[in-house]
C-alpha positions, 0 to 999 in steps of 0.5 A: 460755058461750063465755067459760067454755069459754075460761077452762076451756081457759086453766086446763087449759093452765096446769095442763099447763104447770106441770110442764113449767116446773118440770122446766125449772127443776129441770134448770137447777138440776141443771146449775148444781150439777153444773158447780160440782161438776165444778169442785170435783172437778177442783180436788181439793175432794171435799167441795164436789164431793160436796155439789154433786153431791148437790144436783144429784141432788136436783134431777134424779135422773139416773144420771150425776149419781148416779155422779158424786156417788158418785165424789166420796164415794168420793174423800172417804172416802179422805181422811176415812174417815167411815162416812157417806161410804162409805154414801152412795157405796154408795147412789149406785153401787147406784142407778146400776147399777139404772138403767144396765144396759149402756154408760156406766160400768157396769164402773167402778160395779160395781168401785167398789161392790164396793170400797165394800162391802168398806170397809163390811164392814171398818168393821163388823168393826172395831166402828165405829158404822155406823148410818145417822144420822137425816136432818138438818134442811135447812141454809141454805147459799149458794155462789158459782158463778163462770163465765168467758164468755171461757173454756171449761173442762173442767168445763163440757164435763162437764155431766151426764156421769159423772165419771171417776177422773182428770178433766182438770185444771182450771187454775183462775182466777188470783187468784180471791177470793170473799167472803160478807159480807166472809168469804172462802169457797171458790168452788163450795162451799156454806157455812152462812149465816143466813137473811137478806140477804147480799152476795157479792163476787168478784174475779180477776186480769184480770177486773172485780170483781162484787158481788151481793146475795142472800137466803138462804132458811131450810132451802134451799141455793142457788148464786149465779151470778157471771159475771166479765167480762174486762178488756180489754188496752190498747195505747198506740202511739207513732208519727208524727202522722196515722199510721193504726193498724190492728188485725187488718186493720181501722182502729182509730185515727189517731195520736196516739190514746188507748190501744186496748182489745183482747181478750186473745189475739193481735192483728196491729197495723199502722201506715201513714203516707204516705212511710213503710215500713209497721210491723207486729207481732204482740202477745200480750196478757193480760186487763188488760195495758197495753202501750206500743208504739213504732212508729218509722217509716222513710222509704220509698226513694221518699220519701228520693229526693224531695228529690234529685229536687226539688233536681235540678228546681230546678237545671234550672229555674235553668239554664232561667232562665239560658239564657232570660236569655241568649237574651233578651240575644242577641235584644236584640242582634240587634234592635239590629243589625237596626235599624242595618242598616236605617238604612243606612251600616253596614259589611258585617260587621254582617250577619254579626254579626246572623246570629251573634246570631240563631243564638246566640239560637235556641240558648239558646232551645232550651236553655231549652225543654230545661232547662225541660221537664226541670225540669217533668218532674223536679218533677212526678215528685217531687210524684207520689212525695211524694203517692202514696207510700202503702205497703199493709199487705200489704207489711209485715214482721211482727215479734213483741212483747208477752207472753201 
């Protein structure tokens, strides 16, 4: 009994959940078609815009979408004055005004509806056949909806909002080429295809090419989402071996290194090496760009002084060695005199000679200590300057290189 109740509860929950999921799918499809329509509208491709807005309206009949479709048909009629375009624009503007009474684009809808009705009246007065054609059989169509994850576009920002007469111009995607089964197609445009498997390829400057397989279903239209991933820029830094290469303040490599891959945009490259002035430059990189950077390093003032300090230490050491040798000679001479005096039978002048030899020895010993101490201090100073001369990135003067 309990299992039956549980099964019934599950079935009821599923039945309640199905409409929710279906609505979510419809909304996602509407948003996809709407973004494609907004992109086409910004590119002045009103035929593609009208078709995509219409598909979005079928999936989710929101007034905002209907208004945008009406705008596209109105623009399309100005280029290609077919009765069906003005008729469809009238239907969609009337639908918008029936559902939106205040706010939004009510004023624009009313004015544009009046213009379209005037055009309709002109067509009737001119004897143009204005009968509404019977609904055509559903077409089998595919379109390519290209998106760029690294760029925000005006059409993306316009999702499910009324499209005005003059939307922000979309710069488009440089070098964008889309094909279906090898045949070039306009992106964001639904084209008639056979109900079978198809291969879609998309390429653009600075992006990795994408290939997708899809199946066209008889009597259905579908936009195939293709996301283009940007190619990284590559920077090859030529500098001294063992130099540390930092990008935006973070360690990236140690020279010599393979090219560093970076996102497009501005980056701060810093090169640090002991005993060298830090090198820093700001580079502006484009997607897929390859940049060779010459980071020649200059010796620091400390490092330039080290050879002179060590040379001075060497001279002081030589002087200390020389005075030590002289002091040793004077000491040997004093010892000889002392031994002869102790043996006796020496003239009185030997005592004075001994005293002079001792004084001379002591003087040269003092000079040895002084020169030796100075040599040690100079040598230690030079050594410290050599090993602890590591300038920081904060002390670097930033230059500018590269192109964006």
